[in-house]
C-alpha positions in Angstrom: 112.8 193.9 88.1 115.6 196.1 89.6 114.7 199.3 91.5 117.0 202.1 90.3 117.9 204.8 92.8 120.5 207.6 93.4 121.9 208.9 96.6 122.7 212.4 97.8 124.8 212.2 100.9 127.9 214.1 102.1 128.8 212.0 105.2 131.2 209.3 103.9 130.6 206.9 106.8 126.8 207.0 106.4 127.2 206.8 102.7 129.1 203.6 103.2 126.3 202.1 105.3 123.8 202.9 102.6 126.1 201.4 99.9 126.5 198.2 101.9 122.8 197.8 102.2 122.2 198.5 98.5 124.9 196.0 97.6 123.3 193.3 99.8 119.9 193.8 98.3 119.6 192.1 94.9 116.8 194.2 93.4 118.4 197.6 94.3 120.6 199.2 91.7 122.6 202.4 92.6 122.7 204.6 89.5 124.6 207.6 90.8 125.9 209.3 94.0 126.0 213.0 94.7 127.9 214.8 97.5 125.5 217.8 97.6 122.3 219.2 96.2 124.2 221.2 93.5 125.6 218.0 92.0 122.2 216.3 92.2 120.5 219.0 90.3 123.1 219.2 87.6 123.6 215.5 87.0 120.3 214.0 87.7 118.8 214.7 84.3 120.9 211.9 82.8 119.5 209.2 85.1 116.1 207.4 85.2 115.5 206.8 88.9 112.7 205.0 90.7 113.7 206.7 94.0 116.0 209.3 95.4 117.6 209.1 98.8 118.6 212.7 100.0 120.2 214.1 103.1 118.3 217.3 103.9 121.5 219.2 105.0 124.2 218.6 102.4 126.9 221.3 101.9 127.0 223.9 99.1 123.4 223.4 98.3 121.2 221.6 100.8 119.0 218.7 99.9 116.0 220.8 100.9 116.8 223.4 98.2 117.5 220.6 95.7 114.1 219.1 96.3 112.4 222.5 95.8 114.1 222.8 92.5 113.3 219.3 91.4 109.6 219.8 92.1 109.6 223.2 90.5 111.0 221.5 87.3 108.1 219.0 87.6 110.4 216.1 88.5 108.1 213.7 90.2 110.6 211.0 91.3 109.7 209.7 94.7 112.1 211.0 97.3 113.1 209.8 100.8 114.7 212.7 102.6 116.1 212.4 106.1 117.5 214.5 109.0 119.2 213.5 112.2 116.5 214.9 114.5 112.9 215.7 113.9 112.2 219.3 112.7 108.6 220.5 112.5 109.2 223.1 109.8 110.9 220.6 107.5 108.1 218.1 108.2 105.5 220.7 107.2 107.5 221.6 104.0 107.9 218.1 102.7 104.3 217.1 103.6 103.2 219.8 101.1 105.0 217.9 98.3 103.6 214.8 96.7 105.9 211.8 96.8 108.4 213.2 99.3 108.8 211.0 102.4 110.5 212.6 105.4 112.2 210.3 108.0 115.0 209.9 110.5 118.6 209.5 109.4 118.8 205.8 110.1 119.7 203.2 107.5 117.3 200.6 108.8 114.4 203.0 108.8 115.2 204.4 105.4 115.3 201.0 103.7 112.3 199.7 105.6 110.3 202.7 104.2 111.8 202.1 100.8 110.9 198.5 100.7 107.2 199.3 101.4 107.1 202.2 99.0 108.3 199.9 96.2 105.0 198.1 96.6 103.1 201.5 96.8 102.6 201.1 100.5 103.2 204.3 102.5 101.7 203.1 105.8 105.1 202.3 107.3 106.3 205.8 106.5 103.2 207.3 108.0 103.6 205.2 111.2 107.3 206.1 111.5 106.6 209.9 111.0 103.8 209.9 113.6 106.0 208.1 116.1 108.8 210.5 115.5 106.5 213.5 115.9 105.1 212.0 119.2 108.6 211.4 120.5 109.7 214.9 119.7 106.6 216.3 121.5 107.2 214.1 124.6 110.9 215.0 124.6 110.2 218.7 124.7 107.2 218.5 127.1 107.7 220.5 130.3 105.5 217.9 132.1 107.9 215.1 131.3 108.9 213.7 134.7 111.6 211.4 133.5 113.5 211.1 130.2 115.6 208.3 129.0 119.3 209.0 129.8 121.5 208.6 126.8 125.0 207.5 127.5 127.6 210.1 126.7 131.0 208.6 125.7 134.2 209.9 127.2 136.8 211.7 125.0 138.9 208.5 124.8 135.8 206.5 123.9 134.9 209.0 121.2 138.5 208.7 119.8 138.2 204.9 119.7 134.7 205.2 118.0 136.1 207.6 115.4 139.0 205.3 114.4 136.8 202.2 114.5 134.4 203.9 112.0 137.4 204.6 109.8 138.1 200.8 109.6 141.2 200.6 111.8 141.9 197.4 113.7 142.1 197.4 117.5 145.9 197.4 117.4 145.9 200.3 114.9 143.5 202.2 117.1 145.7 201.5 120.1 148.7 203.0 118.4 146.7 206.1 117.6 145.5 206.6 121.2 148.5 205.2 123.0 146.7 202.1 124.4 147.3 198.4 123.9 145.1 196.6 121.4 143.6 194.5 124.3 142.6 197.7 126.2 140.9 199.0 123.0 139.1 195.7 122.7 137.9 196.1 126.3 136.6 199.6 125.6 134.7 198.4 122.5 133.1 195.6 124.5 132.0 198.1 127.2 130.6 200.4 124.5 128.6 197.6 122.9 126.9 196.9 126.2 126.3 200.6 126.9 124.7 201.2 123.5 122.9 197.8 123.6 124.4 196.4 120.4 125.9 192.9 119.8 129.3 193.5 118.2 131.8 196.0 116.8 130.0 196.1 113.4 126.7 197.0 115.0 128.5 199.5 117.3 130.0 201.3 114.2 126.6 201.4 112.5 125.0 202.8 115.6 127.7 205.5 116.2 127.6 206.6 112.5 123.8 207.0 112.6 124.0 208.9 115.9 126.8 211.1 114.6 129.3 210.0 117.3 132.0 209.3 114.7 133.1 212.8 113.8 135.2 213.4 116.9 138.3 215.5 116.4 
C-alpha cells in the first residue's frame, strides 16, 4: 500500500535529494510540492496525505507558521519538520503538538524516521532528537575541552562545490572557475577525503545538507 506524502521545501538542491529518495522507494508516492508555507496552507486541502515533510524556515510563510495553522484547523496529518541546526525553542513548540516530529535537515535522517513512523514506531525519532539535544548541549558547554574541527572549504573549493551541486561536469566547472577539468577533478577528490565521503555524488549530497552549496 503506497504512503502518500507532500513536501514543503524552498531549497531546490535539497528538494532534489528528497525527490530522488522518494522516486527510489517503491511505496512512497509524492502527491504535491510546495515552495513555502503559504502554498502549503492554500493547496493542501485538495490532498489526502499520510505524511508531510516541512522545512521550518521557508520564505513568505515559514513552515512553523504553516504547522500552527494546520493544527488550529484540526489537521492531524503526521508531520516531519526539520531545521539545519538544533533550536531549543522550536523543539519545545513542536513537542507540544501531537504528531509533529522535529529533526535535523538531513535526507537520511528524515527518511529513516519516516520509515519507522509508517509502522507507528517513534523510537527512532525520539533517539535522534535526544542525541541532537545532547550534541547541542555539549557543543555549547563552556567546559568542553576539545571540539571536533570541521573543515572549512576555501573560496575556490566553495565555487567548485556550488557548480557541482548544479550538475555541471568537471570540464564545465573548470571553464567557470578558469581551471582545467583535471584540476577540478583533483579538488573534488581532495574534498571527498576531507569530508569523509566516497565519491562525487556523496560529496554533493553532503554539501547540500550542510548548506555549502549556496556560495556566490
